[in-house]
Backbone as CSV, one residue per row, in Angstrom:
resi,resn,N_x,N_y,N_z,CA_x,CA_y,CA_z,C_x,C_y,C_z
1,UNK,38.968,109.747,107.937,39.864,108.544,108.691,39.223,108.067,109.895
2,UNK,38.618,107.011,110.234,38.055,106.246,111.473,38.661,106.703,112.733
3,UNK,38.280,106.421,113.340,38.576,106.622,115.249,39.808,105.620,115.205
4,UNK,39.532,104.389,115.023,40.507,103.206,114.968,41.236,103.459,114.407
5,UNK,41.538,104.292,113.166,43.025,104.098,112.488,43.882,105.292,113.154
6,UNK,43.039,106.140,113.617,43.831,107.366,114.856,44.532,107.168,115.549
7,UNK,43.684,106.370,116.273,44.661,105.183,117.636,46.054,104.940,117.322
8,UNK,45.431,103.884,116.109,46.390,102.857,115.572,47.920,103.674,115.258
9,UNK,47.365,104.908,114.298,49.094,105.791,113.685,49.347,106.288,115.331
10,UNK,48.609,106.664,116.365,49.036,107.196,117.309,50.277,106.555,118.196
11,UNK,49.412,105.500,118.364,49.975,104.244,119.283,51.324,103.794,118.506
12,UNK,51.437,103.509,117.603,52.689,103.611,116.300,54.060,104.464,116.275
13,UNK,53.324,105.663,116.286,54.181,106.712,116.581,54.541,107.036,118.041
14,UNK,53.772,106.637,118.664,54.685,107.055,120.142,55.429,105.353,120.313
15,UNK,55.233,104.216,120.047,55.910,103.422,120.022,57.266,103.330,119.368
16,UNK,57.689,104.359,118.194,58.736,104.457,117.444,59.287,105.820,118.470
17,UNK,58.705,106.592,118.873,59.219,107.220,119.302,59.867,106.780,120.927
18,UNK,59.120,105.907,121.517,59.817,105.245,122.524,61.202,104.498,122.303
19,UNK,60.741,103.730,121.240,62.493,103.255,121.196,63.340,104.434,120.575
20,UNK,63.099,104.777,119.309,64.020,105.979,119.254,65.029,106.805,120.610
21,UNK,64.196,106.964,121.617,64.486,107.348,122.776,65.287,106.593,123.390
22,UNK,64.665,105.118,124.047,65.244,103.924,124.307,67.078,104.123,123.555
23,UNK,66.778,104.143,122.349,68.466,103.741,121.302,69.308,105.017,122.013
24,UNK,68.574,106.223,121.484,69.611,107.542,121.858,69.837,107.416,123.361
25,UNK,69.071,106.606,124.462,69.585,106.538,125.754,70.843,106.033,126.394
26,UNK,70.171,104.929,125.233,71.334,103.903,125.143,72.800,104.378,124.700
27,UNK,72.595,104.932,123.747,73.875,105.068,123.164,74.326,106.785,124.128
28,UNK,73.757,107.227,124.634,74.725,108.066,125.742,75.353,107.335,126.997
29,UNK,74.358,106.463,127.333,75.012,105.979,128.677,75.895,104.919,128.003
30,UNK,76.330,104.371,127.012,77.286,103.638,126.107,78.644,104.593,125.892
31,UNK,77.898,105.721,125.763,79.240,107.167,125.205,79.898,107.530,126.762
32,UNK,79.380,107.553,127.973,79.262,108.176,129.470,80.419,107.095,129.957
33,UNK,79.912,105.840,129.143,80.831,104.685,130.466,82.043,104.745,129.413
34,UNK,81.923,105.015,128.316,83.631,104.387,127.383,84.494,105.686,128.078
35,UNK,83.991,106.887,128.004,84.763,108.147,128.854,85.629,107.347,129.460
36,UNK,85.431,107.344,131.049,86.499,106.544,131.607,87.798,105.816,131.154
37,UNK,87.478,104.842,130.618,88.038,103.497,129.911,89.135,104.572,128.963
38,UNK,88.748,105.558,127.904,89.611,106.080,127.117,90.354,107.128,128.110
39,UNK,89.813,107.526,129.259,90.926,108.359,130.033,92.232,107.655,130.808
40,UNK,91.800,106.424,130.866,92.462,105.052,131.192,93.748,104.837,130.596
41,UNK,92.815,104.636,129.569,94.478,104.186,128.894,95.023,105.015,127.995
42,UNK,94.413,106.328,128.060,95.747,107.388,127.748,96.469,107.310,128.319
43,UNK,96.591,106.999,129.868,97.184,106.954,130.583,98.798,105.970,130.100
44,UNK,98.885,105.264,129.421,99.314,103.767,129.242,99.638,104.947,127.941
45,UNK,99.884,105.619,126.885,100.467,105.703,125.859,101.075,107.292,125.770
46,UNK,102.463,106.862,125.502,103.915,107.811,125.478,103.865,108.220,124.197
47,UNK,104.526,109.493,124.043,104.806,110.282,122.796,106.365,110.376,122.851
48,UNK,106.949,110.584,121.608,108.076,111.143,121.272,108.776,111.722,120.058
49,UNK,109.390,112.507,120.532,110.234,113.560,119.660,111.479,112.462,118.882
50,UNK,111.095,111.718,117.668,112.344,110.732,116.890,113.700,111.718,116.490
51,UNK,113.503,112.982,116.097,114.452,113.920,115.477,115.078,114.489,116.931
52,UNK,114.399,115.036,117.726,115.413,115.055,119.063,115.722,114.281,120.005
53,UNK,115.424,113.083,119.873,116.618,111.983,120.373,117.018,111.360,119.445
54,UNK,117.765,111.544,118.267,118.631,111.212,117.420,119.636,112.490,117.361
55,UNK,119.234,113.449,117.541,120.246,114.475,117.200,120.581,114.481,118.928
56,UNK,120.095,114.000,119.946,121.076,114.000,121.176,121.404,112.672,121.484
57,UNK,122.267,112.079,120.650,122.461,110.960,120.659,124.058,110.635,120.984
58,UNK,124.275,110.125,121.736,125.932,110.735,122.301,126.778,110.459,120.619
59,UNK,126.601,109.290,119.997,127.663,109.046,119.282,127.163,109.351,117.663
60,UNK,126.120,110.840,117.888,125.583,111.116,116.638,126.536,111.969,115.579
61,UNK,127.216,112.622,116.362,128.370,113.513,115.554,129.672,112.660,115.658
62,UNK,129.722,111.848,115.697,131.029,111.150,115.660,131.029,109.815,114.304
63,UNK,129.260,109.741,114.365,128.706,108.880,113.186,128.834,110.089,111.775
64,UNK,128.358,111.098,112.529,127.972,111.594,110.950,130.193,112.147,110.525
65,UNK,130.515,112.735,111.465,132.063,112.420,110.970,132.563,111.935,109.645
66,UNK,132.316,110.416,110.407,132.441,109.452,109.890,131.945,109.058,108.258
67,UNK,130.614,109.692,108.304,129.916,109.573,107.019,130.104,110.757,106.076
68,UNK,130.656,112.077,106.557,131.145,112.620,105.845,132.344,112.365,105.286
69,UNK,133.454,111.767,105.995,134.481,111.643,105.524,134.286,110.238,104.333
70,UNK,133.661,109.306,104.505,133.067,108.302,103.774,132.722,109.116,102.236
71,UNK,131.468,109.697,102.719,130.687,110.411,101.360,131.975,111.150,100.537
72,UNK,132.994,112.006,101.047,134.384,113.041,100.391,134.980,111.219,100.002
73,UNK,135.454,110.230,100.014,136.333,109.398,99.493,134.972,108.465,98.607
74,UNK,133.810,108.509,98.809,133.096,107.820,97.535,132.376,109.043,96.327
75,UNK,132.877,110.120,96.659,132.434,111.343,95.536,134.365,110.776,94.976
76,UNK,135.408,111.091,95.291,136.689,110.736,95.035,136.525,109.659,93.666
77,UNK,136.077,108.736,94.384,136.070,107.584,93.489,134.857,107.681,92.589
78,UNK,133.872,108.104,93.029,133.032,108.268,91.807,133.287,109.201,90.479
79,UNK,134.139,110.406,91.097,134.772,110.868,89.511,135.868,109.837,89.222
80,UNK,136.788,109.404,90.123,137.936,108.655,89.027,136.964,108.268,88.633
81,UNK,136.451,107.333,88.601,135.747,105.729,87.700,134.831,106.835,86.624
82,UNK,134.457,108.124,86.887,133.725,108.483,85.792,134.675,109.228,84.383
83,UNK,135.859,109.254,85.492,137.146,110.229,84.571,137.426,108.822,83.334
84,UNK,137.503,107.819,84.239,137.944,106.782,83.037,136.794,106.494,82.133
85,UNK,135.664,106.347,82.334,134.970,106.182,81.390,134.385,106.896,79.607
86,UNK,134.364,106.587,79.404,133.765,107.821,78.085,132.386,107.473,77.491
87,UNK,132.239,106.965,77.554,130.859,106.614,77.635,129.267,106.994,78.541
88,UNK,128.663,108.235,78.624,128.375,108.425,79.474,127.280,107.310,80.182
89,UNK,126.886,106.595,79.512,125.579,105.753,80.367,126.743,104.913,81.430
90,UNK,128.216,104.955,81.391,129.049,104.068,82.160,129.543,104.936,83.235
91,UNK,129.562,105.966,82.458,129.964,106.749,83.623,129.052,107.271,84.601
92,UNK,127.339,107.438,84.643,126.524,107.683,84.953,126.307,106.196,86.141
93,UNK,126.324,104.953,85.371,126.177,103.714,85.906,127.595,103.513,87.344
94,UNK,128.647,104.113,87.286,129.897,103.667,87.645,129.376,104.851,89.156
95,UNK,128.850,106.143,89.098,128.312,107.558,89.957,127.315,106.827,90.890
96,UNK,126.780,106.176,89.868,125.293,105.481,90.358,125.617,104.010,91.489
97,UNK,126.703,103.589,91.253,127.465,102.462,92.028,127.959,103.188,93.323
98,UNK,129.156,103.944,93.349,129.334,105.021,94.027,128.188,105.485,95.237
99,UNK,127.519,105.636,94.688,126.060,106.107,95.396,125.625,104.750,96.110
100,UNK,125.715,104.213,95.807,124.860,102.883,96.584,125.573,102.447,97.925
101,UNK,127.248,102.682,97.510,128.104,102.248,98.266,128.273,103.228,99.682
102,UNK,128.164,104.549,99.503,127.779,105.384,100.122,126.468,105.280,101.037
103,UNK,125.463,105.035,100.415,124.342,104.529,101.163,124.429,102.857,102.303
104,UNK,124.921,102.373,101.397,125.423,100.976,102.649,125.935,101.446,103.499
105,UNK,127.134,102.298,103.707,128.134,102.653,104.552,127.288,103.718,105.359
106,UNK,126.198,104.324,105.139,125.481,105.209,105.907,124.535,104.451,107.071
107,UNK,124.080,103.548,106.188,122.892,101.999,107.208,124.017,101.748,108.175
108,UNK,125.394,101.238,107.421,126.240,100.373,108.139,126.306,101.662,109.577
109,UNK,126.763,102.716,109.486,127.005,103.837,110.367,126.042,104.022,111.758
110,UNK,125.068,104.150,110.787,123.386,104.462,111.728,122.529,103.863,112.222
111,UNK,122.852,102.588,111.630,121.982,101.054,112.547,122.284,101.306,114.300
112,UNK,123.429,101.141,114.616,124.080,101.358,116.056,123.057,102.167,116.581
113,UNK,122.836,103.502,115.535,122.347,104.257,116.699,121.049,104.527,117.014
114,UNK,120.410,104.145,115.808,118.671,103.835,115.649,118.617,103.098,116.840
115,UNK,119.356,101.757,117.042,119.172,100.466,117.620,119.289,101.308,119.033
116,UNK,119.572,101.667,119.263,119.668,102.331,120.873,119.242,103.384,121.116
117,UNK,118.702,104.064,119.715,117.659,104.864,120.227,115.737,104.219,120.723
118,UNK,115.865,103.082,119.583,114.886,102.449,120.166,114.864,101.727,121.547
119,UNK,116.191,101.173,121.476,115.887,100.514,123.117,115.954,101.405,124.664
120,UNK,116.209,102.620,124.207,116.322,103.835,124.950,114.611,104.115,124.883
121,UNK,114.376,104.195,124.032,112.389,104.435,124.470,111.499,103.123,124.827
122,UNK,112.309,101.567,124.456,111.568,100.681,125.183,112.195,100.769,126.843
123,UNK,112.929,100.899,127.056,113.370,101.237,128.901,112.510,102.022,129.096
124,UNK,112.622,103.210,128.861,111.690,103.935,129.286,110.229,103.795,129.222
125,UNK,110.072,103.216,128.449,108.336,102.799,128.455,108.155,101.449,129.654
126,UNK,109.061,100.965,129.546,108.674,100.164,130.458,109.169,100.308,132.334
127,UNK,109.925,101.105,132.095,110.035,102.090,133.623,108.592,102.554,133.873
128,UNK,108.152,103.406,132.939,106.896,104.035,133.211,105.540,103.628,132.527
129,UNK,105.678,102.299,132.574,104.499,101.314,132.456,103.368,101.736,131.421
130,UNK,104.415,102.104,130.050,103.548,102.283,128.859,103.324,101.047,127.705
131,UNK,102.029,101.130,127.622,102.315,100.066,126.607,101.978,100.688,125.132
132,UNK,102.055,101.740,124.766,102.080,102.041,123.580,103.004,103.296,123.866
133,UNK,104.390,103.513,122.356,104.560,104.561,122.182,104.447,104.964,121.103
134,UNK,103.728,106.660,120.670,104.049,106.840,119.323,104.935,108.086,118.667
135,UNK,105.651,108.544,117.761,105.599,109.881,117.287,105.021,110.527,117.689
136,UNK,105.540,111.429,118.054,104.313,113.236,118.635,103.946,113.279,117.739
137,UNK,104.428,113.382,116.348,103.963,114.559,115.230,102.904,113.592,114.680
138,UNK,102.360,112.841,115.263,101.110,112.258,114.820,100.077,111.933,116.023
139,UNK,100.182,112.320,116.825,99.604,112.695,117.752,98.971,113.770,117.747
140,UNK,97.757,114.087,118.196,97.240,115.604,117.884,96.976,115.688,119.395
141,UNK,96.379,114.898,119.994,96.204,115.143,122.016,96.181,113.957,122.002
142,UNK,96.787,114.431,123.410,97.352,113.195,124.494,98.733,112.586,124.503
143,UNK,98.729,111.527,125.535,99.836,110.750,125.775,100.643,111.514,126.211
144,UNK,101.540,110.708,127.201,102.637,111.484,127.964,103.702,111.463,127.197
145,UNK,104.758,112.963,127.116,105.856,112.999,126.550,106.725,112.729,126.942
146,UNK,108.051,111.378,126.632,108.762,110.670,127.196,110.160,110.886,126.839
147,UNK,110.002,111.932,125.833,111.210,112.679,124.660,112.753,112.504,126.049
148,UNK,112.294,113.492,126.814,113.698,114.105,127.767,114.151,112.822,128.501
149,UNK,113.285,112.383,129.170,113.376,110.751,129.633,114.445,109.483,129.134
150,UNK,114.068,109.886,127.433,114.579,108.858,126.595,116.109,109.279,126.413
151,UNK,116.834,110.484,126.214,117.588,111.564,125.786,118.595,110.818,127.249
152,UNK,118.180,111.425,128.540,118.261,110.979,129.745,119.025,109.519,129.806
153,UNK,118.194,108.551,129.014,118.494,107.325,129.256,119.712,106.753,128.241
154,UNK,119.912,107.784,126.862,120.709,107.460,126.008,122.092,108.150,126.801
155,UNK,122.100,109.209,127.612,123.680,109.701,128.006,123.484,109.194,129.061
156,UNK,123.299,108.213,129.955,123.547,107.396,130.764,124.390,106.123,130.520
157,UNK,123.799,105.502,129.279,124.570,104.460,128.417,126.067,104.670,128.215
158,UNK,126.499,106.021,127.631,127.091,106.269,126.872,128.307,106.575,128.061
């Protein structure tokens, strides 16, 4: 190999190494610059335990009691409708219809409770200047837990 070729390879290799080092340095600088920005945005993320909020809603016990009454009533109606029918397909259809009625009634009873919980989360998020609130079971790290604040907000309303 001639001296010229060797010099060309050395220079080309040096240029490649310098460009790779430059790219690596830029990536490291970008990562370092992004860290404070990520930390700043983490302060605007709230997390809640929706199950705990729901279980502490002041109207939940009454809604559950009413739902149990409706469930017993729909069960009795389903049994009566099934007893009137001789065809098993029609019996199943009657029972299914009563189950659908029960599901609709449950939705009617629970909708105001879900709405109250969501509104309380919104109010606490606004107070704490949070831009995003997630269920805490989908967050591995970070976020401000506002569950107890939301429960307190709900108890003030009722």
